[in-house]
N, C-alpha and C positions, 0 to 999 in steps of 0.2 A: 504493500499499499504506499502511496506517496502523493506527489504533487504533479499536476499537468497544467498546461496553459494552451488554450485555443482562442483563435480570433474570430469575433463576429463584428457586426456593425450596427450603429444606431443612426436612424435618419432624424436630422433636425432641419426643419424648413424644407428646402429642396437640396440640401447637402447631406453628406454622411461622414461620420468619423469612426475610426475603429474602437471596438470594445474588447478588452482582454477578459476572457472568461477563465478565471483561475479556479481549479478544483483540487481541494485537499481531502484525502481519505485517511482516517485514522482509526485506531482502535477505540472502543467505547460503546455506550448504548447507541443502537441504531437510530440515526436521525438524518434529516436532509434539510439544510438551511441554505437559503440564498439571500445574500447581502449585496449592497451596492445600490441602493435606492431602486429596487424593482417595483413595477406596478402589479395590479392584481393579476393580469394575464401572465406575467412572469412567474409569480407566486404559484399559480395553478400549473405551471410547466412541470413542477415536481411530479404530479401524477401522470402527466402525459409521458415524460421521459422515463419514469419507472415502468409503466406499461409497455412502452415502445421497446425498451431494451429487453425486457422478459419475452415479449412476443416476437423478438428478432432471433430467439434461440440462445440467449446469453443470460447467465444468472446475475440478478442485480445484486450488488455487494451490500451486505447487511452490516454496514459500518457507519461510522460518524462521517457524514459528507457535508463539506462546507463549500459553497460555490460563491465566488466574489466577481462581480461585474465591475471592472475598472475602466476609466476612472469613477470613483465611488461618490463623487459629489454631483453627478449629473444623473437626472431621473431617467430610467429606462422604461420603455413601454413595448407592448406587443409580443407575439409569440415567435418572433424570428429567431430568438436565441436558443430555442429547443434543441436544434441540431448540435450547436457548439457545446451546450451543457452535457448532452448524451455523450458526445465523443470525449470530452474532458473526463467524464467519469470512467468511461472504458479505458482511456489512456493511463489515468491515475491508478486504475485497478490492475494495469498491465495486461489487459485482455486484448489490446491491439498494440501495434508498434507505436513508438513516440511520433507525434505529429509535427511536421515541419512548421516553422513560424511564418512562413511566407504564404500560407493557405488562409483562405477566408471562407467562413461557412455561415449560411443563412438558410433557414427553413423551419417550418412548424411541423411538429410530429403528430401524426394520428396515433390512436392507442395501438394499433397493430404494426406500427413502425413506418407506415408510408409517409411520404413528405407532401405537405400541402403549400399552396400558393401563399407568398408573402408580398405585401405592398412595398414599393420604393426601390426594387432590385436595380432598376437603371440608374437611380440616383447613387446607390451604393457602388455599383460597378464603375461609373464614371468618375465618382469622387475618389475612389481607393484604388484606381488601376495602376497608379505609380508606386503605391506602398506594398501592394501584394502581387505575387506571380499568377496565382490561380484563385478562382471563386467556385466553390462547390455548393450547388443549390438545387431546389426541386426542379423536376423535368417541366413542369407547367410554366416556369419563369425562364426557361432557357432562351426563347426568342427575344425576350425583352433585354436580357443580359448581353445576348450576342450582338446587339447594336454597338457596344463598345468594342473596338478592335484590339486594343493594346493590353487585354488581360485574357488568360486562358479560361474557358468556360468548361466546367465539368458537371453536367446534369446528372442527377441520381433519382431513382424511383422510390427507394426505401432505405432504411437504416442497415438492414441486413447486408445489402450490396455494398454498403460503405464499410461495414465491418470486415467483410471479405477483402475489400480493396486494401485497407490497412493491415491486413494480415498477409498481404502479397499473394492472395490466392485468387484474385479477380482483377480485371483492368476496368477503368472507367474511360470511355471515349471522350476525347475532346470534341467540343461542338462548334460548328461554323454555319453560318447562314448569310446568303446575300439577300438584301431586302430591296423591294420595289416600292417607292413611295406611292401611296394611293392617290389617285386623281379622280376628280368628278367632271366627266364630260358633260352630262346633263343633270339639271337640277329639277326637282318637283316643283319649285316655285321660280319659274322663268319670267323675265321681264317682257317677253313677247306676248304673254297672256294677261298682262296687267292692262285693264281698259283705261284709256285716257291717262290723267295724272302726269302729263309730260314734265311739268315744272319739278314734281316730286322725284321723278325718275332721273332727271338732270341732276338734282341736288345729291342724290344717292351716289351717282357716278362721280361727282366732285369729291364727295366724302370718301368714297373708296379710293380714289387716286391719291388723295393727300392724307388720308387717316383722320379726317375731320369728325367730330361729333355732331349728331343730328337729332332735332326734336320735331316731331310732327304734331300738329294740332288741327282738329276738324271734328265733324260730327260722327256720331257712331255709324259704321258701315261704309264709310267713305273710302276705305282701303289702307288705312295706316298699317295694320298688322300685316297684310299681305305684302306691302311694299318693305316692310322691315324684314320679314322672313325671306325675301328675294335678295336681300343685300349680299349674303355669302356667295351667290352664284356669279357676282361680278368681281369679286375680290381676286387679286392675283394669287397664283399658287405659292404655297410657302417654299422658301429656300431650305436647304439642309439644316443650317443652323436654327432656323425657326422651328422646324420639325422636332429636333431634339429637345429644344426648350419646352415645347408644348407636351411632348411625350413624357418628359421627366416630371412635369406637373401632374399629369394624369396617372403616372405610375405611383407617385407619392400619395395621391388621393384615392387610389385603388380603383380607378375608373377606366383602366385599359381593357379593351375587349380581348378575350383570350385568343381570338383568331386573327387579331391585327395589332401586332406589338408596336407599330408605329402610328402615330396620329398624323396622317397625311393631309387632311382637310381642315380648313380654318374652323376653329370652334364657334359654335353659335349657342349662347346661353340665354335662356328667357326665364329668369326666376320670378315666382308669383308675387304679387304685391303685398303678401303677408310674410315675406321673407324677413328674417331678423337681420340686424347689422353684422352679427358674428358670422351668419351663413353668407352674407354678401362679401364682407371684407375678409373673413378668415379668422381663425382663433380657436378657442377652446382651451382645455387644460394643457394639452400638447397641440400647440397651434398647427392647423391644417389650412390648405388653400381654400379660399371662398370663391364665390361666383366671379368676382372680377378678375381673380388669378386664372380661373378655369377659362375665362374668356381671352386670356392673353393671346395676342396675335390674330384675334378674331373679332366677333361681334357680341356685345352685351345688350340685349333687348329688353327694355323696361316698359312693358305695357301698362296703361293706367298709371302713368307717372305720378300724379298728385296723390294717388291712393297709398303709395309707400309711406311708411312712417317718417316723420321728419328726421329723426335720428339716423335712419338708413340713408336718406337722400343726402344729408349733410356728410355722411362718411365718404361720399364719392368724391369730395372736394380735392383732397390730396392726391389720390390716384389720377384723377383727370388732369391734373397740373403736372405731376412728377413722373407718372408711368410706373411707379412702385407703390406698395402699400406696407406700412410698418406696423406690426403687430407686437405690442409690448405686454409682457407678463411678468409675474414676480421672478421667474427664473431667468428673464433676459428679453431682449427684442430680436425679432426675426423680420427680415424683409422678403417679400414676395413680388414678383414682377406683375405688372398689371397694365401692359400697353395694349388697349383694346379700343374699338371704335363703339361709342355709346350711341344706341339709337333709341330714343324715347318717344313714346306716343301718349298724347293726352286729349281729353276733351275740353272745350273752352269754358265749360261750366258744369254744375252737377248733373243736370238733365241732358246736356251734350248738345243743345241746339242753339246757343248763342251765336248769332250772325248767320244762321242757316237761312238758305233762300226759300225753303219750303215749310218747314215747321218752326213754330214760334217758341221761344225760350219761356219757361214758366218759373224761372228762379227769380228770387228777389236780388236787389243789388247787394245786400248783406251777404247772402249766400254765395254769390258770384265772386265777391271780394275775398271771403273766407277761403273759398276753393282755390283761387288763383295765388293766394298767399302761401299755400302749403308747400310750393316750390320757391325757394329763396331766390332773390336776385343774384347774389354771388354765385349760386350753382348754374343758373341760367346763362350768367356771364361766361361760364366756361364751356358752354355749347356754341360751336361755331356757326351751325347752319340751323336757322329756324324756318319751317315751311308750314304753310297752311294748306290742308288737304281738303278741297271743296267737295260738296256732294256731286256725283256724276248725274247727268241728264240721260234720259232714255236712249237718245241717238248714240251716245258714247257706249252705254252699256250693252246695246243691241248690235253694235258694230262687230262684225265677224272677221274683219281683216286682223291679221297677225303683225304686231309691231316688231320693232328691232329686238332680237334675241339677246340674251345675257352674254353669249360667247363673244358677239361683236363688241359689246360694251367693255367686256373683260379685256379684250386686246387693247383698246384704247388706255384702259386703266394701267395695264402692265407697261405700256410704252412710256406713260407719265411717270410711273414708279421707277422705271429704268433711268429716266432723266434726273430724278431726285437722288437715285443711288449714286450716279456718277458725280453729281454736284455735292451732295451732303453726306453720303453713306447712311442716310436715314430718310424718313418721310417728312413732308413740309410741316405737319402738325407738330413735329418735335423740334422745330427750329429754335434756336436760342436768340436773344436779343442781338448778339454780335452777328449771327448768321442772317438775321432779319435785315439788318442793315446793310450787309454785304450783297445779298442776293435779291432783295426787294426794293431796288431803287426805282424811283418814279420820274417821269418827265414832268415838265412845268404844268401842263394841262391836267394830268393826272393828279398832281399835288393840290391843285386848286379845287378839283372835284371832291378829293378827300377831305380837304380843309373845310369846305362847304358842308359836307356830310357831318363832320365832327361837331361843328357848330350848330347846325340845324337839329340833328338827332341826339345832341348831347352824348356822344359815344365816350365810353370810359377808355382808359389806356389799354386795358385787356381787350376790349371790343375792337379798338383801332388796330392792334397787332393781329387780331384773328381776321379782320378783313383783309389785311395784307397777306397773310398766310393763305386764305382762301383764293385771293387773286392770283397769288403765285401758282397755285394748283390748276386754276383755270387756264392760265398762260401755258403750263406744262401740258395740258390735254390738247392745246392747239399747237404744241411745239414751237411756242413762241419764246425766244431768248429774254425778251423784256415784257414787263407788265404794261398793258395798254389800258387806255381809258375805259374801253368796253369790259375789260376784265374787272376793273375797279367797280364799274356801275353794276355788273352782275353780282359781285360779291356783296355790295350793299343791300341788294334785294334780300339777302339771307340773314341780315342782322336782326337782333331781338326787336320785336314791335312792342310798342306801348299797349298795355292790356286795356281793353275797353269793356266796361262793366254795363253798358246800357245798350 
C-alpha cells in the first residue's frame, strides 16, 4: 500500500487547469475520504468508484483511503474526476503499473465500470495540450477532443480496458479524425419568402454586414419575429477561429450535439421574456455561460423586448458595449465572450396598435408612457438601427412573386465583411474611437449634413458615433472607399425616434 498521483482537469469559465489527484492508502479501519474542496457530485464519486472497480473484476482495497484534489483551495465540481480517482486507487494498491505524469484523465464512471460523457472536454484538451502528452477520456467525447491536434487522444469504453492497458495486457488505439465544418445552404426562414418589408430587410442586411444591433417596433403580426428569425440566413459563414470559440462555449455548457462535435452554424438564441438575469448573463455557484455568451458570434433575439424584467435588460449594457461579460462571485471573477448581434422586437404600446393604420389604440397615455419607459434610454442608445415595421396591405400579402433570396444577400454581406477584415481585422460595430477617426472621414457636404442632424435631432455622442459606423457599413456594401452623403442620409433614418404617446 502506498501513494499515487494521477492528473485530471477542472474547467473554470472557458478554460481549464490541471488537478492533481493524490491517493494515499494506509492500514487502519476501512474508510474512503475525499478532500480538496469537493462538491456533492465528487463526494458521491466514492460509491461510483467503489462499484466500478468491483464490477471491473478487481477487489476494492478495504483499507484507509484518502484522496486529495490539489490545489486544495479551489472548489472542484462535477463527476469528471471519477476515472482519475479510480486509477489512483488501483495504482496506490499496486494493482496496476505506476501511471506516467504526462497523462491526463477525465471521465464519469457508471456503476458497471463504463465511462460516461463529461462536459468541457474541448476546453480541457485545448487549454492543457502544452502541459500533457496524452488525454484518456470516454469514447463518446473522442470527436470533441480530436478537434485539438497537438495532444494524443486515447478514447476508452470502460475501466476494465484501462486496467488491462496499464497491466500491459491490452493496447489503446490513438484516435484521429478530420472534420468538415457544417454549412447551411438553405434556411427554413429565407428572405425570399418574406412579403414586403423592404426597409426592414435592408436594415438587417446592414446589421449583418457590420455587426450592428437592431430593434424592430410595430403592430402584432407585422412580421417582426419572422424577420429576426431570418437573420442567420444572411450572416457570413464562420471562420475556423470563430468555430472553435463557439464550440468551446457549447462544450462547457454541455450543449454539443453528440453527432456534431463542431458548431459550424452561427448561433441563434431566443430566450423567453421570463428569463432571469443569471440565465441571460451567466453565473450560478459555479459560473456557466448565459444566453448572451451562447449567442457569441451569432444572433440574440429578444422578442417582446419591454416584457423582460428591467434588471435583465440593464444587464445587457456592458456586453453590448464591450463584447464581454464579467461574472463576479465570492471565489473570483470570470469573463465570458459576448460578441453577438442583438435583434430586439417590441410593440409600440401594451395593446400593440399605437400608430396603426387600421386598428385604433385603446391604451391611455399613462399606460403608453409606462410601457415605453420599461426600456431605458441608455440601453436604446446602444442599439444602432431602429426600424418601424408597418402593417402589410392585402396587395403585398397576396403577392406571389418571390423576392431576393438570402444567399444573394449573404454574398453582399460577405464582401462587405471581407473589406472590414482587410481594413480592421474586425467588424465595423467594434471600431474604437481612434479607428473611427481614421476610417470614417467625411467630406464637407457630409459634415454639414451630420452637423445639422446632431443639432436638429439632439443626437448624443454615442448616437453620433453609431451613425458613423452604420454609414461606414453602408459604404462597404456599395464597395465605396469613402463615406458619401447618401450613406449618412440613410444611416440617419435608422436613428432612435422620439417616442409618441398620442
